[in-house]
TIKOL-899244 format. One record per residue: residue number from 1; residue in three letters; x, y, z of N, C-alpha, C in turn. Coordinates in nm, 2 decimals, always signed. Layout:
  fiza  lumpa    n_px    n_py    n_pz   ca_px   ca_py   ca_pz    c_px    c_py    c_pz
   NUM    ALA       X       Y       Z       X       Y       Z       X       Y       Z
...
***
This chain:
  fiza  lumpa    n_px    n_py    n_pz   ca_px   ca_py   ca_pz    c_px    c_py    c_pz
     1    MET   -0.68   +0.40   -1.27   -0.59   +0.29   -1.29   -0.45   +0.31   -1.22
     2    ARG   -0.40   +0.43   -1.23   -0.27   +0.46   -1.17   -0.28   +0.45   -1.02
     3    LYS   -0.39   +0.47   -0.96   -0.40   +0.46   -0.81   -0.39   +0.31   -0.77
     4    LEU   -0.44   +0.22   -0.86   -0.42   +0.08   -0.83   -0.27   +0.05   -0.83
     5    LEU   -0.19   +0.11   -0.91   -0.05   +0.09   -0.91   +0.02   +0.15   -0.78
     6    VAL   -0.03   +0.26   -0.74   +0.01   +0.31   -0.61   -0.01   +0.21   -0.50
     7    ALA   -0.13   +0.15   -0.50   -0.16   +0.05   -0.40   -0.06   -0.07   -0.40
     8    ILE   -0.04   -0.11   -0.53   +0.06   -0.22   -0.55   +0.19   -0.19   -0.49
     9    LEU   +0.25   -0.07   -0.52   +0.38   -0.03   -0.47   +0.38   -0.03   -0.32
    10    VAL   +0.28   +0.03   -0.26   +0.28   +0.04   -0.11   +0.27   -0.10   -0.05
    11    LEU   +0.19   -0.18   -0.11   +0.18   -0.32   -0.06   +0.32   -0.39   -0.06
    12    ILE   +0.39   -0.37   -0.17   +0.53   -0.43   -0.18   +0.62   -0.37   -0.07
    13    ILE   +0.63   -0.24   -0.07   +0.73   -0.18   +0.02   +0.69   -0.20   +0.17
    14    LEU   +0.57   -0.16   +0.21   +0.54   -0.16   +0.35   +0.54   -0.30   +0.41
    15    GLY   +0.49   -0.40   +0.34   +0.49   -0.53   +0.40   +0.63   -0.58   +0.43
    16    VAL   +0.73   -0.55   +0.35   +0.86   -0.60   +0.38   +0.94   -0.51   +0.48
    17    VAL   +0.91   -0.38   +0.47   +0.97   -0.29   +0.57   +0.92   -0.33   +0.71
    18    VAL   +0.80   -0.36   +0.73   +0.74   -0.40   +0.86   +0.81   -0.53   +0.90
    19    ALA   +0.83   -0.62   +0.81   +0.90   -0.75   +0.84   +1.04   -0.72   +0.89
    20    ALA   +1.11   -0.63   +0.82   +1.25   -0.60   +0.85   +1.26   -0.53   +0.99
    21    CYS   +1.17   -0.44   +1.01   +1.18   -0.36   +1.13   +1.15   -0.45   +1.26
    22    THR   +1.07   -0.55   +1.24   +1.03   -0.63   +1.35   +1.12   -0.75   +1.37
    23    GLY   +1.22   -0.76   +1.28   +1.32   -0.87   +1.30   +1.27   -1.00   +1.22
    24    ALA   +1.16   -0.99   +1.15   +1.12   -1.11   +1.08   +1.22   -1.14   +0.96
    25    VAL   +1.29   -1.04   +0.91   +1.38   -1.06   +0.80   +1.51   -0.97   +0.84
    26    ARG   +1.62   -1.04   +0.85   +1.75   -0.97   +0.88   +1.85   -1.03   +0.79
    27    VAL   +1.86   -0.99   +0.66   +1.95   -1.04   +0.56   +2.03   -0.93   +0.50
    28    PRO   +2.16   -0.92   +0.53   +2.23   -0.81   +0.47   +2.26   -0.82   +0.32
    29    ILE   +2.28   -0.94   +0.27   +2.31   -0.96   +0.13   +2.23   -1.08   +0.08
    30    LEU   +2.14   -1.06   -0.01   +2.06   -1.18   -0.06   +2.12   -1.22   -0.20
    31    SER   +2.15   -1.35   -0.21   +2.23   -1.39   -0.33   +2.14   -1.47   -0.42
    32    SER   +2.19   -1.48   -0.54   +2.12   -1.56   -0.65   +2.11   -1.71   -0.61
    33    ALA   +2.21   -1.75   -0.53   +2.21   -1.89   -0.48   +2.08   -1.92   -0.40
    34    LEU   +2.03   -1.82   -0.34   +1.91   -1.84   -0.26   +1.78   -1.81   -0.34
    35    GLY   +1.80   -1.78   -0.47   +1.69   -1.74   -0.55   +1.63   -1.61   -0.52
    36    MET   +1.71   -1.52   -0.47   +1.67   -1.39   -0.42   +1.70   -1.27   -0.51
    37    ASP   +1.74   -1.30   -0.63   +1.78   -1.20   -0.72   +1.68   -1.16   -0.83
    38    LYS   +1.56   -1.23   -0.83   +1.46   -1.20   -0.93   +1.32   -1.22   -0.88
    39    ALA   +1.23   -1.15   -0.93   +1.09   -1.16   -0.89   +1.03   -1.29   -0.94
    40    ALA   +0.93   -1.34   -0.87   +0.87   -1.46   -0.91   +0.80   -1.44   -1.04
    41    ASP   +0.80   -1.54   -1.13   +0.73   -1.53   -1.26   +0.59   -1.57   -1.23
    42    LEU   +0.50   -1.48   -1.25   +0.36   -1.50   -1.22   +0.28   -1.56   -1.34
    43    GLY   +0.35   -1.57   -1.45   +0.29   -1.62   -1.57   +0.17   -1.54   -1.63
    44    GLY   +0.18   -1.41   -1.60   +0.08   -1.32   -1.66   +0.10   -1.27   -1.80
    45    GLN   +0.02   -1.18   -1.84   +0.03   -1.13   -1.98   +0.15   -1.03   -1.99
    46    PRO   +0.22   -1.04   -2.09   +0.33   -0.94   -2.11   +0.28   -0.80   -2.14
    47    ALA   +0.36   -0.70   -2.12   +0.32   -0.56   -2.15   +0.29   -0.55   -2.30
    48    ASP   +0.18   -0.48   -2.33   +0.14   -0.45   -2.46   +0.14   -0.30   -2.48
    49    ALA   +0.25   -0.25   -2.54   +0.26   -0.10   -2.55   +0.16   -0.05   -2.65
    50    ALA   +0.12   -0.12   -2.75   +0.02   -0.08   -2.84   -0.12   -0.06   -2.78
    51    ALA   -0.15   -0.16   -2.69   -0.28   -0.16   -2.62   -0.28   -0.04   -2.52
    52    TYR   -0.17   -0.01   -2.46   -0.16   +0.11   -2.37   -0.18   +0.24   -2.45
    53    ALA   -0.11   +0.25   -2.56   -0.13   +0.37   -2.64   -0.27   +0.39   -2.69
    54    ALA   -0.34   +0.28   -2.73   -0.48   +0.29   -2.77   -0.57   +0.33   -2.66
    55    PHE   -0.54   +0.28   -2.54   -0.61   +0.31   -2.42   -0.60   +0.46   -2.39
    56    LYS   -0.48   +0.51   -2.39   -0.46   +0.66   -2.37   -0.54   +0.74   -2.48
    57    LYS   -0.53   +0.70   -2.60   -0.59   +0.78   -2.71   -0.74   +0.77   -2.70
    58    GLN   -0.80   +0.66   -2.66   -0.94   +0.64   -2.65   -1.00   +0.74   -2.54
    59    LEU   -0.93   +0.75   -2.43   -0.97   +0.83   -2.32   -0.93   +0.98   -2.33
    60    GLY   -0.83   +1.00   -2.41   -0.77   +1.14   -2.42   -0.68   +1.17   -2.30
    61    ILE   -0.62   +1.07   -2.25   -0.53   +1.09   -2.13   -0.40   +1.16   -2.18
    62    GLU   -0.36   +1.26   -2.10   -0.24   +1.33   -2.13   -0.13   +1.31   -2.03
    63    THR   -0.01   +1.29   -2.08   +0.11   +1.27   -1.99   +0.22   +1.36   -2.04
    64    PRO   +0.21   +1.49   -2.00   +0.30   +1.59   -2.06   +0.44   +1.59   -2.00
    65    SER   +0.47   +1.52   -1.89   +0.60   +1.53   -1.83   +0.70   +1.44   -1.91
    66    ALA   +0.83   +1.45   -1.88   +0.93   +1.37   -1.95   +0.90   +1.23   -1.92
    67    PRO   +0.91   +1.14   -2.03   +0.87   +1.00   -2.01   +0.94   +0.93   -1.90
    68    GLU   +1.07   +0.97   -1.87   +1.14   +0.90   -1.77   +1.09   +0.93   -1.63
    69    ASN   +1.01   +1.03   -1.62   +0.95   +1.07   -1.49   +0.84   +0.98   -1.44
    70    TYR   +0.78   +0.91   -1.53   +0.67   +0.82   -1.49   +0.71   +0.69   -1.43
    71    THR   +0.74   +0.70   -1.30   +0.79   +0.58   -1.23   +0.72   +0.57   -1.10
    72    LEU   +0.74   +0.46   -1.03   +0.68   +0.44   -0.89   +0.75   +0.52   -0.78
    73    ALA   +0.85   +0.59   -0.82   +0.92   +0.67   -0.72   +0.91   +0.82   -0.76
    74    SER   +0.81   +0.86   -0.84   +0.79   +1.00   -0.88   +0.66   +1.05   -0.82
    75    LYS   +0.67   +1.18   -0.78   +0.55   +1.24   -0.72   +0.46   +1.28   -0.84
    76    HIS   +0.33   +1.24   -0.83   +0.24   +1.26   -0.94   +0.14   +1.37   -0.90
    77    THR   +0.10   +1.45   -1.00   -0.01   +1.55   -0.98   -0.11   +1.52   -1.09
    78    PHE   -0.24   +1.56   -1.06   -0.35   +1.53   -1.15   -0.44   +1.64   -1.18
    79    SER   -0.50   +1.64   -1.29   -0.60   +1.74   -1.33   -0.70   +1.69   -1.43
    80    GLY   -0.82   +1.75   -1.44   -0.92   +1.71   -1.53   -0.98   +1.58   -1.49
    81    SER   -1.08   +1.53   -1.58   -1.15   +1.41   -1.55   -1.20   +1.35   -1.68
    82    VAL   -1.19   +1.22   -1.69   -1.25   +1.15   -1.81   -1.32   +1.02   -1.76
    83    PRO   -1.44   +0.99   -1.82   -1.51   +0.87   -1.77   -1.44   +0.74   -1.82
    84    LEU   -1.45   +0.64   -1.74   -1.39   +0.51   -1.77   -1.49   +0.40   -1.72
    85    ASP   -1.54   +0.32   -1.82   -1.63   +0.21   -1.78   -1.60   +0.10   -1.88
    86    GLN   -1.50   +0.02   -1.84   -1.46   -0.09   -1.92   -1.36   -0.18   -1.84
    87    THR   -1.34   -0.30   -1.90   -1.24   -0.39   -1.85   -1.10   -0.36   -1.91
    88    VAL   -1.00   -0.32   -1.83   -0.87   -0.29   -1.87   -0.79   -0.42   -1.86
    89    SER   -0.72   -0.45   -1.97   -0.65   -0.58   -1.97   -0.52   -0.57   -1.89
    90    GLU   -0.48   -0.69   -1.84   -0.36   -0.70   -1.77   -0.24   -0.65   -1.85
    91    ALA   -0.24   -0.68   -1.98   -0.13   -0.64   -2.07   -0.12   -0.49   -2.08
    92    THR   -0.24   -0.42   -2.07   -0.24   -0.27   -2.07   -0.18   -0.22   -1.94
    93    VAL   -0.22   -0.27   -1.83   -0.17   -0.23   -1.70   -0.02   -0.25   -1.70
    94    MET   +0.03   -0.37   -1.74   +0.17   -0.40   -1.74   +0.25   -0.30   -1.83
    95    ALA   +0.19   -0.24   -1.93   +0.26   -0.14   -2.01   +0.26   +0.00   -1.96
    96    LEU   +0.19   +0.02   -1.85   +0.20   +0.16   -1.79   +0.35   +0.19   -1.76
    97    PRO   +0.39   +0.30   -1.78   +0.54   +0.33   -1.76   +0.57   +0.31   -1.61
    98    GLU   +0.48   +0.34   -1.52   +0.51   +0.32   -1.38   +0.54   +0.17   -1.35
    99    VAL   +0.49   +0.08   -1.43   +0.51   -0.06   -1.41   +0.63   -0.11   -1.50
   100    SER   +0.63   -0.06   -1.62   +0.73   -0.12   -1.72   +0.87   -0.07   -1.71
   101    GLN   +0.89   +0.05   -1.65   +1.02   +0.10   -1.64   +1.06   +0.11   -1.49
   102    PRO   +1.19   +0.07   -1.46   +1.23   +0.06   -1.32   +1.24   +0.20   -1.25
   103    ALA   +1.22   +0.19   -1.12   +1.23   +0.31   -1.04   +1.34   +0.29   -0.94
   104    PRO   +1.40   +0.39   -0.88   +1.50   +0.37   -0.78   +1.44   +0.29   -0.66
   105    GLY   +1.50   +0.17   -0.64   +1.46   +0.08   -0.54   +1.36   -0.02   -0.57
   106    ILE   +1.31   -0.02   -0.70   +1.21   -0.12   -0.73   +1.22   -0.15   -0.88
   107    SER   +1.21   -0.28   -0.92   +1.22   -0.32   -1.06   +1.15   -0.46   -1.08
   108    ASP   +1.14   -0.50   -1.20   +1.08   -0.63   -1.24   +0.95   -0.64   -1.18
   109    VAL   +0.86   -0.54   -1.19   +0.73   -0.55   -1.13   +0.64   -0.64   -1.22
   110    GLN   +0.57   -0.72   -1.16   +0.47   -0.81   -1.24   +0.34   -0.80   -1.16
   111    ILE   +0.23   -0.80   -1.25   +0.09   -0.80   -1.19   +0.01   -0.90   -1.27
   112    ARG   -0.06   -0.98   -1.19   -0.15   -1.07   -1.25   -0.29   -1.07   -1.18
   113    PHE   -0.39   -1.04   -1.26   -0.53   -1.03   -1.21   -0.60   -1.16   -1.22
   114    HIS   -0.67   -1.19   -1.11   -0.76   -1.31   -1.10   -0.90   -1.27   -1.06
   115    ASP   -0.99   -1.36   -1.06   -1.13   -1.33   -1.02   -1.13   -1.29   -0.87
   116    GLY   -1.14   -1.17   -0.84   -1.15   -1.12   -0.70   -1.02   -1.09   -0.63
   117    TYR   -0.91   -1.11   -0.69   -0.78   -1.08   -0.62   -0.67   -1.06   -0.72
   118    VAL   -0.56   -1.01   -0.67   -0.44   -0.97   -0.76   -0.32   -1.03   -0.70
   119    GLU   -0.23   -1.08   -0.79   -0.09   -1.12   -0.75   +0.00   -1.01   -0.80
   120    THR   +0.10   -0.98   -0.71   +0.20   -0.89   -0.76   +0.34   -0.94   -0.71
   121    SER   +0.44   -0.91   -0.79   +0.58   -0.94   -0.75   +0.67   -0.83   -0.80
   122    ALA   +0.79   -0.82   -0.73   +0.89   -0.72   -0.77   +1.01   -0.75   -0.70
   123    VAL   +1.12   -0.70   -0.75   +1.25   -0.70   -0.67   +1.26   -0.56   -0.61
   124    VAL   +1.28   -0.56   -0.48   +1.29   -0.43   -0.41   +1.43   -0.42   -0.34
   125    ASP   +1.49   -0.31   -0.37   +1.62   -0.27   -0.31   +1.59   -0.17   -0.20
   126    PHE   +1.61   -0.21   -0.07   +1.56   -0.12   +0.04   +1.67   -0.02   +0.08
   127    ALA   +1.78   -0.01   +0.01   +1.88   +0.09   +0.04   +1.82   +0.23   +0.04
   128    PRO   +1.74   +0.27   -0.05   +1.68   +0.41   -0.05   +1.60   +0.43   +0.08
   129    TRP   +1.55   +0.33   +0.14   +1.47   +0.34   +0.27   +1.55   +0.31   +0.39
   130    GLY   +1.69   +0.30   +0.37   +1.77   +0.28   +0.49   +1.80   +0.14   +0.53
   131    TYR   +1.76   +0.04   +0.45   +1.78   -0.10   +0.49   +1.88   -0.17   +0.39
   132    PRO   +1.99   -0.22   +0.44   +2.09   -0.27   +0.35   +2.07   -0.41   +0.29
   133    PHE   +1.95   -0.43   +0.23   +1.92   -0.56   +0.17   +1.83   -0.54   +0.05
   134    SER   +1.82   -0.64   -0.03   +1.72   -0.64   -0.14   +1.68   -0.78   -0.17
   135    GLY   +1.57   -0.79   -0.25   +1.52   -0.92   -0.28   +1.38   -0.92   -0.34
   136    PRO   +1.33   -1.03   -0.37   +1.19   -1.04   -0.43   +1.08   -1.04   -0.33
   137    VAL   +0.98   -0.97   -0.36   +0.86   -0.96   -0.27   +0.74   -1.01   -0.35
   138    ASP   +0.66   -1.10   -0.30   +0.54   -1.15   -0.36   +0.42   -1.12   -0.27
   139    ALA   +0.31   -1.07   -0.33   +0.19   -1.04   -0.25   +0.07   -1.08   -0.32
   140    THR   -0.03   -1.13   -0.25   -0.16   -1.16   -0.30   -0.26   -1.08   -0.22
   141    TRP   -0.35   -1.00   -0.28   -0.43   -0.91   -0.21   -0.56   -0.88   -0.28
   142    HIS   -0.66   -0.83   -0.21   -0.78   -0.78   -0.27   -0.82   -0.64   -0.22
   143    LEU   -0.91   -0.58   -0.29   -0.94   -0.44   -0.27   -1.09   -0.42   -0.25
   144    ASP   -1.13   -0.34   -0.15   -1.27   -0.30   -0.13   -1.28   -0.15   -0.15
   145    VAL   -1.36   -0.12   -0.25   -1.39   +0.03   -0.27   -1.50   +0.07   -0.17
   146    THR   -1.47   +0.17   -0.10   -1.56   +0.22   +0.01   -1.62   +0.35   -0.02
   147    GLY   -1.58   +0.42   -0.13   -1.63   +0.55   -0.17   -1.56   +0.59   -0.30
   148    PRO   -1.61   +0.70   -0.36   -1.55   +0.75   -0.48   -1.40   +0.77   -0.48
   149    GLN   -1.35   +0.81   -0.36   -1.21   +0.83   -0.35   -1.16   +0.76   -0.22
   150    ALA   -1.21   +0.64   -0.20   -1.17   +0.57   -0.08   -1.17   +0.42   -0.11
   151    ALA   -1.07   +0.35   -0.06   -1.06   +0.20   -0.08   -0.97   +0.15   +0.03
   152    THR   -0.99   +0.02   +0.06   -0.91   -0.05   +0.16   -0.85   -0.18   +0.10
   153    VAL   -0.73   -0.21   +0.14   -0.66   -0.32   +0.09   -0.65   -0.43   +0.20
   154    HIS   -0.66   -0.56   +0.15   -0.65   -0.67   +0.24   -0.56   -0.77   +0.19
   155    PHE   -0.45   -0.81   +0.26   -0.36   -0.91   +0.22   -0.42   -1.05   +0.23
   156    ASP   -0.40   -1.13   +0.13   -0.42   -1.28   +0.14   -0.30   -1.35   +0.17
   157    SER   -0.18   -1.30   +0.12   -0.05   -1.36   +0.15   +0.05   -1.26   +0.12
   158    LEU   +0.17   -1.27   +0.19   +0.28   -1.18   +0.17   +0.41   -1.26   +0.19
   159    LYS   +0.50   -1.25   +0.10   +0.63   -1.32   +0.11   +0.75   -1.23   +0.08
   160    PHE   +0.86   -1.25   +0.15   +0.98   -1.19   +0.11   +1.08   -1.30   +0.08
   161    GLY   +1.11   -1.32   -0.05   +1.19   -1.44   -0.09   +1.11   -1.56   -0.05
   162    ALA   +1.17   -1.65   +0.02   +1.11   -1.78   +0.06   +1.04   -1.76   +0.20
   163    PHE   +1.04   -1.64   +0.26   +0.99   -1.62   +0.39   +0.85   -1.57   +0.39
   164    GLY   +0.75   -1.64   +0.45   +0.62   -1.60   +0.46   +0.61   -1.50   +0.57
   165    VAL   +0.54   -1.38   +0.55   +0.53   -1.28   +0.66   +0.41   -1.32   +0.74
   166    PRO   +0.43   -1.33   +0.87   +0.32   -1.37   +0.96   +0.19   -1.28   +0.95
   167    GLY   +0.08   -1.34   +0.99   -0.05   -1.27   +0.98   -0.05   -1.14   +1.06
   168    PHE   +0.01   -1.13   +1.18   +0.00   -1.01   +1.25   +0.08   -0.90   +1.19
   169    LEU   +0.19   -0.93   +1.11   +0.27   -0.83   +1.04   +0.19   -0.79   +0.92
   170    GLN   +0.12   -0.88   +0.85   +0.03   -0.84   +0.74   -0.07   -0.74   +0.78
   171    THR   -0.13   -0.76   +0.90   -0.22   -0.67   +0.95   -0.16   -0.53   +0.97
   172    LYS   -0.04   -0.52   +1.02   +0.03   -0.40   +1.04   +0.05   -0.33   +0.90
   173    ALA   +0.09   -0.41   +0.81   +0.11   -0.36   +0.67   -0.02   -0.30   +0.61
   174    GLU   -0.13   -0.38   +0.63   -0.26   -0.33   +0.59   -0.30   -0.20   +0.65
   175    ASP   -0.27   -0.18   +0.78   -0.30   -0.06   +0.85   -0.22   +0.06   +0.79
   176    ALA   -0.10   +0.03   +0.76   -0.01   +0.13   +0.71   -0.06   +0.18   +0.57
   177    ILE   -0.08   +0.08   +0.48   -0.12   +0.12   +0.34   -0.26   +0.18   +0.34
   178    ASN   -0.35   +0.14   +0.43   -0.48   +0.20   +0.43   -0.48   +0.34   +0.48
   179    GLY   -0.39   +0.36   +0.57   -0.37   +0.50   +0.62   -0.32   +0.59   +0.51
   180    TYR   -0.22   +0.53   +0.43   -0.17   +0.61   +0.31   -0.28   +0.64   +0.21
   181    LEU   -0.36   +0.54   +0.18   -0.46   +0.55   +0.08   -0.57   +0.65   +0.13
   182    ALA   -0.60   +0.65   +0.26   -0.70   +0.74   +0.31   -0.66   +0.89   +0.30
   183    THR   -0.53   +0.91   +0.30   -0.48   +1.05   +0.28   -0.46   +1.08   +0.13
   184    ARG   -0.41   +0.99   +0.05   -0.36   +1.01   -0.08   -0.48   +1.02   -0.18
   185    LEU   -0.57   +0.92   -0.18   -0.68   +0.91   -0.28   -0.76   +1.04   -0.29
   186    PRO   -0.80   +1.10   -0.18   -0.88   +1.23   -0.19   -0.80   +1.34   -0.26
   187    GLN   -0.67   +1.33   -0.27   -0.59   +1.43   -0.34   -0.59   +1.41   -0.49
   188    VAL   -0.64   +1.30   -0.54   -0.63   +1.27   -0.68   -0.75   +1.34   -0.75
   189    THR   -0.73   +1.45   -0.81   -0.83   +1.52   -0.89   -0.88   +1.44   -1.00
   190    GLY   -1.01   +1.43   -1.01   -1.07   +1.35   -1.13   -1.10   +1.21   -1.10
   191    LEU   -1.06   +1.16   -0.98   -1.08   +1.02   -0.95   -1.22   +0.99   -0.89
   192    ASP   -1.29   +0.90   -0.95   -1.43   +0.86   -0.90   -1.44   +0.71   -0.92
   193    MET   -1.42   +0.64   -0.82   -1.42   +0.49   -0.82   -1.56   +0.44   -0.79
   194    GLN   -1.64   +0.42   -0.89   -1.77   +0.36   -0.86   -1.77   +0.21   -0.85
   195    LYS   -1.68   +0.15   -0.92   -1.66   +0.00   -0.91   -1.52   -0.04   -0.96
   196    ILE   -1.46   -0.12   -0.88   -1.34   -0.19   -0.93   -1.35   -0.34   -0.89
   197    THR   -1.35   -0.41   -1.00   -1.37   -0.56   -0.98   -1.25   -0.63   -1.05
   198    PHE   -1.18   -0.71   -0.98   -1.07   -0.79   -1.05   -1.13   -0.91   -1.11
   199    VAL   -1.09   -0.93   -1.24   -1.14   -1.05   -1.31   -1.02   -1.12   -1.37
   200    GLU   -1.03   -1.24   -1.42   -0.92   -1.31   -1.48   -0.86   -1.23   -1.60
   201    GLY   -0.74   -1.19   -1.58   -0.67   -1.12   -1.69   -0.70   -0.97   -1.70
   202    GLY   -0.76   -0.91   -1.60   -0.79   -0.76   -1.61   -0.86   -0.71   -1.49
   203    VAL   -0.90   -0.58   -1.50   -0.97   -0.51   -1.40   -1.09   -0.44   -1.46
   204    ASP   -1.20   -0.46   -1.40   -1.33   -0.40   -1.45   -1.35   -0.27   -1.37
   205    TYR   -1.34   -0.16   -1.44   -1.34   -0.03   -1.37   -1.46   +0.05   -1.42
   206    ALA   -1.54   +0.11   -1.33   -1.64   +0.20   -1.36   -1.63   +0.33   -1.28
   207    GLY   -1.64   +0.45   -1.35   -1.62   +0.57   -1.28   -1.55   +0.67   -1.37
   208    SER   -1.46   +0.74   -1.31   -1.37   +0.83   -1.39   -1.23   +0.83   -1.33
   209    VAL   -1.14   +0.88   -1.42   -1.00   +0.89   -1.38   -0.95   +1.03   -1.42
   210    PRO   -0.84   +1.07   -1.37   -0.78   +1.20   -1.41   -0.75   +1.20   -1.56
   211    LYS   -0.76   +1.32   -1.62   -0.73   +1.33   -1.77   -0.58   +1.36   -1.79
   212    THR   -0.52   +1.44   -1.70   -0.38   +1.48   -1.71   -0.30   +1.43   -1.60
   213    TYR   -0.19   +1.36   -1.62   -0.10   +1.31   -1.52   +0.04   +1.37   -1.54
   214    GLU   +0.08   +1.44   -1.44   +0.22   +1.50   -1.45   +0.30   +1.43   -1.34
   215    ALA   +0.43   +1.42   -1.37   +0.52   +1.35   -1.28   +0.65   +1.42   -1.26
   216    ALA   +0.70   +1.43   -1.14   +0.83   +1.49   -1.11   +0.94   +1.39   -1.13
   217    PRO   +1.06   +1.43   -1.14   +1.17   +1.33   -1.16   +1.17   +1.24   -1.04
   218    PRO   +1.21   +1.11   -1.06   +1.20   +1.01   -0.95   +1.31   +1.04   -0.85
   219    VAL   +1.27   +1.01   -0.72   +1.36   +1.03   -0.61   +1.36   +0.90   -0.53
   220    ALA   +1.47   +0.84   -0.50   +1.48   +0.72   -0.42   +1.41   +0.73   -0.29
   221    GLY   +1.32   +0.64   -0.26   +1.25   +0.64   -0.13   +1.12   +0.71   -0.14
   222    GLN   +1.09   +0.77   -0.25   +0.96   +0.85   -0.26   +0.85   +0.77   -0.32
   223    LEU   +0.73   +0.79   -0.28   +0.61   +0.73   -0.33   +0.53   +0.82   -0.42
   224    PRO   +0.46   +0.77   -0.52   +0.38   +0.86   -0.61   +0.29   +0.95   -0.54
***
């Protein structure tokens, strides 16, 4: 499940960085007057901390690092393996610390699962990556599992504020994230993705996930 969150973060970051680098977006200061100070409300399920705690207890998942280390800007390491074959609710995913607590450069993360695809939104401050602007990013995407530790992402849409990112830039972002996943997923001890199917309000997962998740202190500009 946490690797899904990695995919979500990279989708958010890479899509907009590509747009900025190619000149599709050149906005030094984005104001609330333009509606650029908050993420889009996707109307999804709110985080359910009790459901997340029950999920961890059911699987025996361990998170021994300091609670504040579990962010989308913290380097993660993994060990052990536990089987997982169930539908995980959107509310449980929203309660993951990596989603529910802000990280340097990213906040207000929202995730909504639909049949076959996912909506995500967040406010991203690109200062940690060397870009003097910030604003909301919205993405719709789907995932193809191609092996136990391999998957590819495909954008259906990508927006920075009110600006739609052109298709050729979406392709560049896809190439970048899929290159990242091709390197990172095989490093995740205990990960075995037999099936990942997005359904309305959750994700149907079959396989295994790591038992122990450790996380270093967050660093601006770093990915998990």
